[in-house]
FIPA-669815 format. One record per residue (C-alpha): x, y, z; residue number from 1. Coordinates in pm, whole numbers, plus 32768, in hexadecimal, padded with zeros to 4 digits. Layout:
N
PT    X    Y    Z num
PT    X    Y    Z NUM
...
This chain:
297
PT    X    Y    Z num
PT 8848 9BDE 2CD4   1
PT 884E 9D0B 2DB9   2
PT 8784 9DD7 2CBD   3
PT 868C 9CB9 2C96   4
PT 8663 9C9D 2E0F   5
PT 8629 9E13 2E2A   6
PT 8521 9E04 2D17   7
PT 846D 9CE3 2DC2   8
PT 8477 9D9F 2F0D   9
PT 83DE 9ED5 2E6E  10
PT 82C9 9E04 2DD2  11
PT 8280 9D62 2F23  12
PT 8265 9EB9 2FC2  13
PT 8161 9F18 2EBE  14
PT 80A1 9DD6 2EFA  15
PT 8088 9E29 306C  16
PT 7F9A 9F41 3010  17
PT 7EB1 9E4A 2F64  18
PT 7DEF 9DBE 3094  19
PT 7DA9 9F1C 311D  20
PT 7D48 9F96 2FC1  21
PT 7C58 9E74 2F8E  22
PT 7BB4 9EB0 30E3  23
PT 7B97 A026 3099  24
PT 7AF3 9FE6 2F48  25
PT 7A07 9ED5 2FC6  26
PT 7997 9F80 3106  27
PT 79A6 A0F0 30A1  28
PT 79B1 A135 2F2A  29
PT 78B2 A02D 2EC4  30
PT 77AE A087 2FD4  31
PT 77E1 A1F8 2F86  32
PT 779B A1C2 2E15  33
PT 766F A0E7 2E67  34
PT 75E7 A1EE 2F55  35
PT 7608 A2FE 2E4E  36
PT 7559 A21E 2D54  37
PT 7438 A1D3 2E41  38
PT 7411 A346 2E97  39
PT 73B9 A385 2D2A  40
PT 7291 A294 2D37  41
PT 7145 A270 2DEF  42
PT 719B A124 2E97  43
PT 70DB A0E5 2FDA  44
PT 71CD 9FE1 3062  45
PT 70E4 9EB7 3035  46
PT 706F 9E92 2ECD  47
PT 714F 9E2E 2DAD  48
PT 70CE 9F50 2CDD  49
PT 71B5 A07D 2CC4  50
PT 7156 A19F 2BE5  51
PT 7259 A2A3 2B8A  52
PT 71E3 A3FD 2BFC  53
PT 7326 A4C2 2BD8  54
PT 7364 A5D1 2CDD  55
PT 7200 A5D8 2D64  56
PT 726C A553 2EBB  57
PT 7376 A661 2ED9  58
PT 7285 A773 2E6C  59
PT 7191 A6F4 2F70  60
PT 72A8 A6EE 3075  61
PT 730C A859 3044  62
PT 71A2 A8CB 3047  63
PT 7155 A80B 3189  64
PT 7162 A8EF 32BC  65
PT 7196 A7C1 339B  66
PT 72C6 A755 32D1  67
PT 7355 A8B7 32D8  68
PT 7329 A8BE 3451  69
PT 73E1 A771 3464  70
PT 7507 A809 33A5  71
PT 750E A930 3495  72
PT 750A A850 35CA  73
PT 7618 A76F 3533  74
PT 76FC A898 34ED  75
PT 76BC A92D 3645  76
PT 770F A7E4 36EB  77
PT 783C A7B4 3607  78
PT 78CA A908 3667  79
PT 7876 A937 37D8  80
PT 78A9 A7D5 3859  81
PT 7A0D A7A9 37CA  82
PT 7A6C A903 384B  83
PT 79FD A8B0 39AD  84
PT 7A94 A752 399D  85
PT 7BE7 A7DF 393F  86
PT 7BE1 A902 3A35  87
PT 7B7C A82F 3B61  88
PT 7C4F A707 3AEC  89
PT 7D83 A7E5 3AE2  90
PT 7D37 A886 3C34  91
PT 7D07 A732 3CD8  92
PT 7E46 A6AF 3C36  93
PT 7F0A A7D7 3CBE  94
PT 7E70 A7A0 3E16  95
PT 7EB9 A62A 3E21  96
PT 8018 A65C 3D97  97
PT 806E A72C 3EC9  98
PT 80DE A6A1 4017  99
PT 7F91 A66F 40C7 100
PT 7F22 A552 41A5 101
PT 7E2F A452 411E 102
PT 7E62 A4B4 3FB3 103
PT 7E64 A348 3F3B 104
PT 7D0E A30C 3FD6 105
PT 7C91 A45A 3F4D 106
PT 7D06 A406 3DEC 107
PT 7C51 A2B9 3DFF 108
PT 7B13 A35D 3E82 109
PT 7B11 A45B 3D66 110
PT 7B5D A358 3C59 111
PT 7A6A A249 3CD0 112
PT 7928 A2E4 3C41 113
PT 79BC A2E4 3AE1 114
PT 79C5 A167 3AD7 115
PT 7854 A14A 3B33 116
PT 7754 A135 3A1C 117
PT 76C6 A290 39CB 118
PT 756D A1F0 39BC 119
PT 758C A172 3B23 120
PT 761C A2BE 3B93 121
PT 74FF A375 3AE9 122
PT 73FA A2A7 3BA0 123
PT 74AC A2E8 3CEB 124
PT 74A3 A45E 3CAC 125
PT 7333 A442 3C4E 126
PT 72EF A3B3 3DA7 127
PT 73BA A4CC 3E45 128
PT 730E A5E2 3D80 129
PT 71A9 A55F 3D7A 130
PT 70BB A673 3DF6 131
PT 6FE7 A580 3EC2 132
PT 70E0 A486 3F52 133
PT 722E A528 3EFD 134
PT 733C A53D 4006 135
PT 73A9 A699 3F99 136
PT 7259 A745 3FCD 137
PT 722A A693 411A 138
PT 7383 A702 418C 139
PT 733E A869 4127 140
PT 71F8 A85D 41EC 141
PT 72B9 A7ED 4320 142
PT 739A A91E 42F0 143
PT 726C AA04 42E6 144
PT 725E AA30 416B 145
PT 70F3 A9E7 4116 146
PT 7054 A99B 3FC7 147
PT 70A3 A8B4 3EA6 148
PT 71AE A92A 3DB6 149
PT 712B A84F 3C99 150
PT 728C A7F5 3C2B 151
PT 7222 A71A 3B06 152
PT 70DD A7C5 3AA7 153
PT 7169 A91E 3A54 154
PT 71F0 A92F 38EC 155
PT 72F1 AA37 394E 156
PT 7376 A96A 3A72 157
PT 7366 A80F 39D7 158
PT 7480 A82C 38D7 159
PT 756B A8CC 39D5 160
PT 7511 A7BE 3ACE 161
PT 7579 A6B2 39D3 162
PT 76BD A76A 3987 163
PT 770F A77E 3AFD 164
PT 76C5 A60B 3B2F 165
PT 7796 A5B1 39FE 166
PT 78BD A681 3A7B 167
PT 789F A5F2 3BDA 168
PT 78A4 A48E 3B53 169
PT 79B7 A4A8 3A4E 170
PT 7AA6 A5AD 3ADA 171
PT 7B81 A491 3B5C 172
PT 7BF1 A435 39FB 173
PT 7C87 A588 399E 174
PT 7D12 A5A4 3AFF 175
PT 7DDA A461 3AD9 176
PT 7E64 A4C8 3984 177
PT 7ECC A61E 3A06 178
PT 7F5F A577 3B3B 179
PT 8032 A491 3A61 180
PT 80A8 A5C4 399F 181
PT 8102 A67E 3ADF 182
PT 81CA A55A 3B66 183
PT 8296 A54A 3A25 184
PT 830F A6B3 3A49 185
PT 847F A6AF 3AB7 186
PT 84B4 A748 3C0F 187
PT 85F3 A7ED 3B91 188
PT 8520 A8E2 3AC9 189
PT 8466 A951 3C00 190
PT 85AB A97A 3CBD 191
PT 863D AA4A 3BA0 192
PT 8506 AB24 3B97 193
PT 8517 AB54 3D11 194
PT 8684 ABBC 3CF9 195
PT 8624 ACBA 3BED 196
PT 852A AD51 3CE0 197
PT 83E8 ACC5 3C49 198
PT 82B9 ACB0 3D2E 199
PT 81B6 AB98 3D2C 200
PT 80E3 AC30 3C14 201
PT 8212 AC7C 3B3A 202
PT 8295 AB19 3B69 203
PT 8141 AA8E 3B00 204
PT 8121 AB78 39D6 205
PT 8283 AB4F 394E 206
PT 82DF A9EF 39BB 207
PT 81B0 A918 3A0E 208
PT 80AF A98C 3911 209
PT 8186 A96C 37D4 210
PT 81E5 A808 3837 211
PT 8079 A7B1 387D 212
PT 800F A801 3719 213
PT 800A A692 36A4 214
PT 7F2F A635 37CD 215
PT 7E48 A75D 378A 216
PT 7E29 A701 361A 217
PT 7DC5 A59A 366B 218
PT 7CCA A60D 3770 219
PT 7C2C A717 3696 220
PT 7BF7 A62B 356F 221
PT 7B6F A507 3636 222
PT 7A90 A5E4 370E 223
PT 79FB A69A 35E3 224
PT 79AC A55B 3524 225
PT 7924 A4B1 365C 226
PT 7851 A5DE 36BD 227
PT 77BA A60A 3564 228
PT 775B A49A 355D 229
PT 76B3 A4A6 36B4 230
PT 757F A3CB 36C4 231
PT 754C A2E8 37F0 232
PT 756A A3E8 3907 233
PT 7464 A4C4 385B 234
PT 7376 A3A1 382C 235
PT 739E A33C 3999 236
PT 736B A496 3A34 237
PT 727A A554 3951 238
PT 722D A46F 382B 239
PT 7268 A59B 374A 240
PT 716B A671 3804 241
PT 70CC A73F 3884 242
PT 7029 A74B 3730 243
PT 715B A721 3653 244
PT 7238 A820 3705 245
PT 7355 A72B 3748 246
PT 7343 A65C 360B 247
PT 748C A639 354E 248
PT 74C5 A5B5 33F0 249
PT 7511 A45D 347F 250
PT 73D5 A443 3553 251
PT 72FC A4C8 3438 252
PT 739C A3D8 3341 253
PT 7354 A2AC 3422 254
PT 71ED A321 3456 255
PT 71B2 A348 32E1 256
PT 7254 A1FC 3289 257
PT 71C9 A116 3395 258
PT 708A A1B9 3413 259
PT 6FFF A25F 32DC 260
PT 7070 A165 31D4 261
PT 710D A274 30FB 262
PT 725D A1CF 30CD 263
PT 72BA A290 2F95 264
PT 7275 A3D8 3047 265
PT 7344 A35C 316F 266
PT 7462 A312 307E 267
PT 744C A47B 3009 268
PT 747E A4DF 3176 269
PT 75B1 A3FE 3184 270
PT 7644 A496 3047 271
PT 760D A5F8 30C8 272
PT 76A8 A594 3215 273
PT 77D9 A503 3163 274
PT 7808 A643 3098 275
PT 77D6 A718 31D0 276
PT 78DA A655 3299 277
PT 79CC A65B 3172 278
PT 79B2 A7D5 3146 279
PT 79C1 A80E 32BC 280
PT 7AF7 A732 32D5 281
PT 7BA0 A7EB 31B8 282
PT 7B59 A938 3262 283
PT 7BE3 A8B5 33AC 284
PT 7D17 A82D 32F9 285
PT 7D58 A982 325E 286
PT 7D2D AA2B 33B0 287
PT 7E15 A932 3460 288
PT 7F1F A959 3353 289
PT 7F19 AAD4 337C 290
PT 7F1D AAA7 34F4 291
PT 804A A9BE 34DE 292
PT 8104 AABF 340C 293
PT 80B9 ABCB 3510 294
PT 8117 AAED 3639 295
PT 824D AA4F 35A3 296
PT 82BE AB8D 34F0 297
């Protein structure tokens, strides 16, 4: 009877994977296969006619300068934004983990923008940065700095402006994760390091940082995926402009699918984006594994 009960228990454990597996297949595997299938046709999204054209959409994609620019902007955003989010998130976590007055209010103030819709936040920043009615230019004029800085109209400034706004809005998320990691570090380790003569930097390097690795890993992954999939804040602030200087794969894919009626071509964008994120994630995983070996070893 005991063996039978153990066998039934093992089978039940396997069945517990079934609901999650079904959801994964229905909402990820099936749409992915359908998207790949559509990307190999000339479907316009409306008619029932779908003609197989092979890799023509992908050949067109890699010969399209606008699409190549979108890849470059996506990679730039996916590298710089997570880096800044983690650096400033960690610095703020260290600050608010110290004994300073008003740190609870400060944590709330930093975290609050991250729960607001990026679309709403983007429109607010558009009002602030507008060359004609923007608060920022008017404030600079009051300080004696004359002239319009054309924050959103300069291709070289626009992408960095979006990155800064994105970091300002979402830095509260990484900060809270790092803060939770800091508060889980045993105080005994700091006391032991202090007895051994370690200064503040040595305590951070040899005690705090190795124990923050799980928090850093979570932040890096989520920030990279979120940054590469950025869409709404770009559409709210620049709309992909000036020209197509701030277009990412996501914004270009939506434009092709909904505005131009080239759904099959938009599916090719989605497939390329999936492959790009997969390869990027694998590279980051390899880097984090090597980093963990160096930190823990």
